[in-house]
N, C-alpha and C positions, 0 to 999 in steps of 0.2 A: 309316366304317361309318357315317357319316349319309348321305355324298353315296353310297354305294351303294345304301342304302334308298331314297334319293330319285329314283335311276335306276333302280329298280326298279318303283316308282310312276309312274312318266313312262312307262316301256315298258306299262304295264298301262293306262294311261288312253289310251294311245294305241291299244292292243288292242282295247279296248272300245270304240273311237271318241266317247270323251266329248267333251264341248260345250268349243271350246278355252277359254272363258272360265272354266270350272272346273278347268281344266291350271295357270292363273293363282296358285291355291291353294298350286302347289308352290314360287312363293315363298320361304314361311318355311322349310322343310327344306330348298331350296338354301341359302337364307341362315345357317342355324344351320351346314352344311355349310363353307360357304365362310369364315365367321367363322372356323371350329375351325381350319380350315387356315391363314390369315391370322394367325392367333395362334399357330400352331405356327412358321410363316414368321419372323416379325417377334419373337418373343417374348417379344410384350405381350398385355395383356389390356384392352380399349377401358374396359369397363364399370370396371377395377381405376383406371387410366389415369387415367380421368373425376373416381375421387377424390380422387387425388393418393396412392395407394397404390400399394404393388409386393410383389410375391410372392416372398420369401427363403427360404432353406433353413430359418431358423429362423420362417417364417411370413409373414404380411402386416403389413408396415411402410409406417408416412405416411414421405412424401417430405419430407425437412425442408428440402434444399438446393431453393429456386425456382427456378434453371437446370434444373437436372435435372427438378423437375417440370414446369416449361414442355415440356422433350422427348419426356418419358413421354405428356404431354397428345398432344401434337404426333403419338407413336406410338400413340397407340389411336386416333385420331384415323382416321391412313391405314388402321388394321386393319378399322376399322368399315365406312368409305366401300368401301374395298374388297372386302370383303365383302357390301354391299349392291349395288355394281355388278355382279360378279359372278354375284348372286343376280338382278339385274336381266334380264342378259343369257341366263341358262341357263334361266329363265323362257320368257323371250322366244323363243327357239328353240322349245322343247318348244311353248308355246302357239300358235306359227307352223306348226308343221310339219302338213301337210296330212295329213287320215286321208281313206278311200274309203267 
């Protein structure tokens, strides 16, 4: 849903010939959408991983095992970095599209 709304906003900005600098603001919704995508793909939340927490059926719990906590932290970092990179590329593509 977030990606669809961001793409609609990108099309509107392009249709009304908005300057490329203003199109860079699409980075934030692109990040939200791509971060949600990678959280689903990797089944890990970056924010919770950085706090040493995980979501279970019984709710949020602290990760006691140091090895599991380190692996979860690495997965959380992967989710955040993947979201940032995807948002940066998508934003750059929209900003670089020439308008008439």
